[in-house]
Backbone as a chain_set.jsonl record, in Angstrom:
{"seq": "XXXXXXXXXXXXXXXXXXXXXXXXXXXXXXXXXXXXXXXXXXXXXXXXXXXXXXXXXXXXXXXXXXXXXXXXXXXXXXXXXXXXXXXXXXXXXXXXXXXXX", "coords": {"N": [[-9.125, -10.496, 8.431], [-9.245, -9.966, 5.011], [-7.105, -8.982, 2.273], [-7.604, -5.709, 1.176], [-9.062, -4.151, -1.742], [-8.015, -1.623, -2.257], [-5.533, -1.715, -0.894], [-4.399, -3.864, -2.268], [-4.068, -2.796, -4.831], [-2.342, -0.681, -4.19], [-0.091, -2.038, -3.222], [0.581, -3.517, -5.527], [1.234, -1.395, -7.259], [3.467, -0.333, -5.918], [5.263, -2.488, -6.115], [5.563, -2.586, -8.834], [6.953, -0.319, -9.325], [5.851, 2.263, -9.468], [5.883, 5.804, -9.646], [4.675, 7.356, -7.614], [3.726, 5.578, -5.761], [5.195, 4.595, -3.475], [5.298, 6.851, -1.807], [2.563, 7.209, -1.324], [2.066, 4.793, -0.04], [3.64, 5.158, 2.285], [2.331, 7.402, 3.381], [-0.08, 6.195, 4.022], [0.627, 4.13, 5.846], [2.544, 4.986, 7.704], [1.822, 5.948, 10.264], [0.971, 3.577, 11.52], [3.384, 2.107, 11.573], [4.965, 3.752, 13.23], [3.463, 3.568, 15.596], [3.697, 0.792, 16.164], [6.463, 0.564, 16.541], [6.809, 2.221, 18.815], [5.152, 0.913, 20.678], [6.343, -1.625, 20.78], [8.87, -1.036, 21.878], [8.046, -0.063, 24.361], [6.833, -2.369, 25.417], [9.065, -3.966, 25.764], [10.308, -2.57, 27.685], [12.058, -0.564, 27.013], [13.172, 2.619, 26.954], [12.44, 5.191, 24.614], [13.654, 7.985, 22.917], [12.552, 10.687, 20.803], [14.251, 10.816, 18.567], [15.513, 8.292, 18.509], [13.269, 6.7, 18.158], [12.408, 7.599, 15.627], [14.609, 6.776, 14.124], [14.355, 3.984, 14.304], [11.903, 3.661, 13.022], [12.608, 4.51, 10.458], [14.45, 2.487, 9.848], [12.73, 0.268, 9.821], [11.02, 0.906, 7.674], [12.934, 1.045, 5.706], [13.718, -1.605, 5.596], [11.573, -2.681, 4.29], [11.864, -1.845, 1.662], [14.253, -2.883, 0.853], [16.258, -4.879, -1.323], [14.644, -4.675, -3.653], [11.941, -4.502, -2.66], [11.623, -6.988, -1.324], [10.482, -8.091, 1.038], [7.811, -7.215, 0.887], [7.107, -8.497, -1.436], [6.896, -11.088, -0.599], [4.506, -11.159, 0.709], [1.443, -12.748, 0.914], [-1.237, -12.123, 0.897], [-3.108, -13.233, 2.592], [-3.946, -12.058, 4.879], [-4.797, -8.802, 6.203], [-3.018, -6.031, 4.789], [-2.123, -4.233, 6.667], [-1.975, -5.785, 9.017], [0.03, -7.605, 8.298], [2.19, -5.791, 7.952], [2.413, -4.785, 10.545], [3.262, -7.054, 11.951], [5.71, -7.651, 10.648], [7.114, -5.284, 11.163], [7.152, -5.278, 13.987], [8.701, -7.56, 14.525], [11.183, -6.85, 13.361], [11.857, -4.543, 14.822], [11.843, -5.498, 17.432], [13.976, -7.318, 17.331], [16.071, -5.524, 16.778], [16.01, -3.84, 19.044], [16.65, -5.652, 21.054], [19.257, -6.216, 20.323], [20.476, -3.842, 20.97], [20.437, -3.806, 23.746]], "CA": [[-9.572, -9.631, 7.361], [-8.499, -10.177, 3.774], [-6.501, -7.821, 1.627], [-8.586, -4.843, 0.513], [-8.72, -3.776, -3.119], [-7.155, -0.441, -2.189], [-4.185, -2.153, -0.557], [-3.913, -4.713, -3.357], [-3.594, -1.887, -5.877], [-1.194, 0.055, -3.672], [1.018, -2.978, -3.205], [0.921, -3.787, -6.926], [1.905, -0.204, -7.785], [4.805, -0.259, -5.308], [6.104, -3.537, -6.68], [5.81, -2.272, -10.246], [7.817, 0.857, -9.396], [5.127, 3.509, -9.719], [6.566, 6.97, -9.086], [4.02, 7.898, -6.421], [3.196, 4.505, -4.911], [5.867, 4.509, -2.181], [4.826, 7.992, -1.002], [1.2, 6.879, -0.916], [2.22, 3.717, 0.932], [4.121, 5.763, 3.537], [1.23, 8.214, 3.917], [-1.112, 5.3, 4.56], [1.071, 3.219, 6.902], [3.546, 5.538, 8.608], [1.275, 5.977, 11.623], [1.001, 2.208, 12.033], [4.774, 1.75, 11.861], [5.358, 4.519, 14.417], [2.771, 2.966, 16.737], [4.287, -0.523, 16.456], [7.793, 0.817, 17.09], [6.645, 2.734, 20.182], [4.567, -0.134, 21.516], [7.348, -2.675, 20.948], [9.856, -0.552, 22.838], [7.394, -0.011, 25.668], [6.639, -3.75, 25.879], [10.372, -4.473, 26.179], [10.823, -1.706, 28.742], [13.156, 0.236, 26.467], [12.733, 3.997, 26.698], [12.854, 5.746, 23.334], [13.424, 9.402, 22.647], [11.988, 10.873, 19.462], [15.263, 10.512, 17.558], [15.657, 6.83, 18.458], [12.043, 6.168, 17.561], [12.453, 7.901, 14.197], [15.625, 5.909, 13.517], [13.771, 2.648, 14.188], [10.88, 3.741, 11.975], [13.331, 4.548, 9.184], [14.988, 1.145, 9.614], [11.611, -0.61, 9.476], [10.607, 1.233, 6.307], [14.043, 0.663, 4.837], [13.676, -3.061, 5.433], [10.521, -3.005, 3.326], [12.29, -1.548, 0.284], [15.491, -3.598, 0.535], [16.229, -5.928, -2.355], [13.488, -4.485, -4.529], [10.705, -4.805, -1.93], [11.564, -8.439, -1.111], [9.526, -8.418, 2.11], [6.458, -7.017, 0.375], [6.862, -9.517, -2.462], [6.549, -12.343, 0.087], [3.143, -11.052, 1.243], [0.544, -13.602, 0.121], [-2.588, -11.581, 0.859], [-4.012, -13.995, 3.449], [-4.396, -11.156, 5.94], [-4.745, -7.414, 5.735], [-1.658, -5.516, 4.652], [-1.784, -3.607, 7.95], [-1.573, -6.854, 9.934], [1.334, -8.067, 7.828], [3.185, -4.761, 8.253], [2.582, -4.724, 11.996], [4.074, -8.213, 12.351], [7.061, -7.468, 10.109], [7.73, -4.18, 11.905], [7.401, -5.704, 15.364], [9.839, -8.49, 14.531], [12.415, -6.113, 13.067], [12.149, -3.63, 15.929], [12.155, -6.331, 18.587], [15.344, -7.798, 17.117], [17.003, -4.373, 16.898], [16.047, -3.38, 20.436], [17.381, -6.656, 21.824], [20.669, -6.045, 19.983], [20.948, -2.65, 21.682], [20.601, -4.016, 25.193]], "C": [[-8.669, -9.836, 6.15], [-7.944, -8.859, 3.233], [-7.575, -7.009, 0.893], [-8.124, -4.531, -0.913], [-7.781, -2.577, -3.155], [-5.714, -0.849, -1.9], [-3.59, -3.054, -1.633], [-3.338, -3.841, -4.478], [-2.346, -1.124, -5.445], [0.052, -0.831, -3.681], [1.506, -3.275, -4.632], [1.696, -2.615, -7.516], [3.305, -0.042, -7.203], [5.74, -1.263, -5.962], [6.427, -3.304, -8.15], [6.637, -1.004, -10.422], [7.13, 2.16, -9.747], [5.813, 4.666, -8.993], [5.968, 7.442, -7.764], [3.596, 6.834, -5.414], [3.865, 4.461, -3.54], [5.453, 5.664, -1.274], [3.413, 7.736, -0.488], [1.218, 5.794, 0.147], [2.635, 4.284, 2.283], [3.044, 6.629, 4.171], [0.2, 7.336, 4.617], [-0.642, 4.543, 5.797], [2.121, 3.764, 7.867], [3.058, 5.553, 10.053], [1.295, 4.606, 12.271], [2.42, 1.821, 12.431], [5.264, 2.482, 13.109], [4.728, 3.908, 15.673], [3.414, 1.632, 17.137], [5.68, -0.357, 17.057], [7.673, 1.264, 18.543], [6.135, 1.657, 21.12], [5.576, -1.252, 21.788], [8.404, -2.267, 21.973], [9.273, -0.528, 24.247], [7.225, -1.418, 26.249], [7.95, -4.371, 26.367], [10.985, -3.644, 27.301], [12.005, -0.87, 28.305], [12.647, 1.648, 26.213], [13.292, 4.504, 25.365], [12.63, 7.248, 23.321], [12.955, 9.511, 21.197], [12.987, 10.504, 18.369], [15.446, 9.003, 17.395], [14.437, 6.188, 17.813], [12.05, 6.391, 16.054], [13.482, 7.047, 13.466], [15.078, 4.493, 13.313], [12.68, 2.605, 13.119], [11.546, 3.73, 10.603], [13.92, 3.186, 8.851], [13.884, 0.182, 9.172], [11.145, -0.354, 8.043], [11.692, 0.846, 5.305], [14.07, -0.836, 4.577], [12.624, -3.476, 4.408], [10.967, -2.79, 1.879], [13.571, -2.27, -0.118], [15.251, -4.682, -0.511], [14.939, -5.878, -3.167], [12.185, -4.971, -3.885], [10.531, -6.296, -1.637], [10.543, -8.835, -0.044], [8.093, -8.288, 1.598], [6.115, -8.047, -0.704], [6.468, -10.859, -1.835], [5.131, -12.324, 0.654], [2.184, -11.807, 0.325], [-0.891, -13.09, 0.069], [-3.59, -12.345, 1.7], [-4.574, -13.171, 4.598], [-4.433, -9.749, 5.364], [-3.279, -6.992, 5.627], [-1.205, -4.879, 5.965], [-1.308, -4.657, 8.957], [-0.185, -7.367, 9.57], [2.426, -7.068, 8.198], [3.445, -4.651, 9.744], [3.481, -5.868, 12.473], [5.518, -8.044, 11.887], [7.793, -6.375, 10.897], [8.07, -4.607, 13.32], [8.607, -6.63, 15.431], [11.154, -7.764, 14.316], [12.822, -5.228, 14.24], [12.549, -4.418, 17.164], [13.605, -6.831, 18.494], [16.362, -6.679, 17.344], [17.136, -3.895, 18.33], [16.795, -4.377, 21.32], [18.872, -6.575, 21.539], [21.265, -4.866, 20.746], [21.232, -2.928, 23.135], [21.504, -5.168, 25.541]], "O": [[-7.446, -9.871, 6.285], [-8.292, -7.776, 3.703], [-8.346, -7.547, 0.099], [-6.941, -4.639, -1.234], [-6.867, -2.518, -3.977], [-4.786, -0.393, -2.568], [-2.385, -3.002, -1.879], [-2.259, -4.117, -5.002], [-1.413, -0.943, -6.227], [1.124, -0.4, -4.106], [2.709, -3.279, -4.894], [2.701, -2.815, -8.198], [4.231, 0.345, -7.916], [6.87, -0.931, -6.321], [7.45, -3.774, -8.649], [6.988, -0.648, -11.547], [7.768, 3.072, -10.273], [6.268, 4.514, -7.86], [6.703, 7.886, -6.882], [3.15, 7.171, -4.317], [3.176, 4.304, -2.533], [5.275, 5.46, -0.073], [3.112, 8.024, 0.671], [0.471, 5.863, 1.123], [2.052, 3.936, 3.31], [2.864, 6.59, 5.388], [-0.324, 7.694, 5.673], [-1.434, 4.33, 6.716], [2.543, 3.045, 8.772], [3.809, 5.205, 10.965], [1.605, 4.488, 13.456], [2.633, 1.268, 13.51], [5.917, 1.876, 13.959], [5.398, 3.753, 16.694], [3.645, 1.383, 18.32], [6.035, -1.073, 17.994], [8.369, 0.735, 19.41], [6.636, 1.509, 22.235], [5.649, -1.765, 22.905], [8.784, -3.062, 22.833], [9.932, -0.926, 25.207], [7.451, -1.629, 27.44], [7.946, -5.202, 27.275], [12.056, -3.976, 27.81], [12.855, -0.507, 29.118], [11.788, 1.855, 25.355], [14.456, 4.276, 25.036], [11.552, 7.727, 23.671], [12.966, 8.525, 20.459], [12.6, 9.934, 17.349], [15.524, 8.499, 16.275], [14.558, 5.252, 17.022], [11.736, 5.48, 15.288], [13.26, 6.64, 12.326], [15.311, 3.877, 12.273], [12.554, 1.617, 12.396], [11.103, 3.025, 9.695], [13.895, 2.77, 7.693], [14.081, -0.621, 8.26], [10.904, -1.296, 7.288], [11.403, 0.382, 4.202], [14.401, -1.281, 3.478], [12.77, -4.498, 3.739], [10.495, -3.479, 0.975], [13.94, -2.274, -1.292], [14.191, -5.305, -0.566], [14.246, -6.881, -3.344], [11.431, -5.742, -4.478], [9.415, -6.812, -1.696], [9.818, -9.816, -0.215], [7.259, -9.158, 1.852], [4.952, -8.42, -0.859], [5.789, -11.669, -2.467], [4.61, -13.37, 1.041], [2.118, -11.546, -0.876], [-1.685, -13.581, -0.733], [-4.795, -12.144, 1.554], [-5.569, -13.553, 5.215], [-4.139, -9.535, 4.188], [-2.413, -7.545, 6.306], [-0.034, -4.976, 6.331], [-0.333, -4.427, 9.673], [0.669, -7.539, 10.44], [3.476, -7.462, 8.704], [4.584, -4.445, 10.161], [4.361, -5.66, 13.308], [6.447, -8.272, 12.661], [8.961, -6.537, 11.25], [9.167, -4.327, 13.804], [9.448, -6.484, 16.318], [12.134, -8.031, 15.011], [13.996, -5.173, 14.606], [13.49, -4.046, 17.865], [14.356, -6.769, 19.467], [17.377, -6.868, 18.014], [18.235, -3.58, 18.787], [17.502, -3.971, 22.242], [19.679, -6.839, 22.43], [22.436, -4.898, 21.124], [22.159, -2.357, 23.709], [21.722, -5.447, 26.72]]}, "num_chains": 1, "name": "protein.A"}
């Protein structure tokens, strides 16, 4: 699935520094990030309490805004934004969970 117009605009607004874009982005994709974090931990057999899960979610979201949204700037739009975010989140969480064990 290609990038939707809604996500294209949302991404553009985030990268341009719109005051409300990051909140809108989080509203739209927080559930996905939480799901990917939980699923990744479960797949690795790592039990997560709510605090640990929330910490990993915060790290994943923080990685997206680091260096002026560098990760989001690399998104080329060849897939849906949700797919891209799921892959980026899974990789970051997988790496972090492996570091813990």
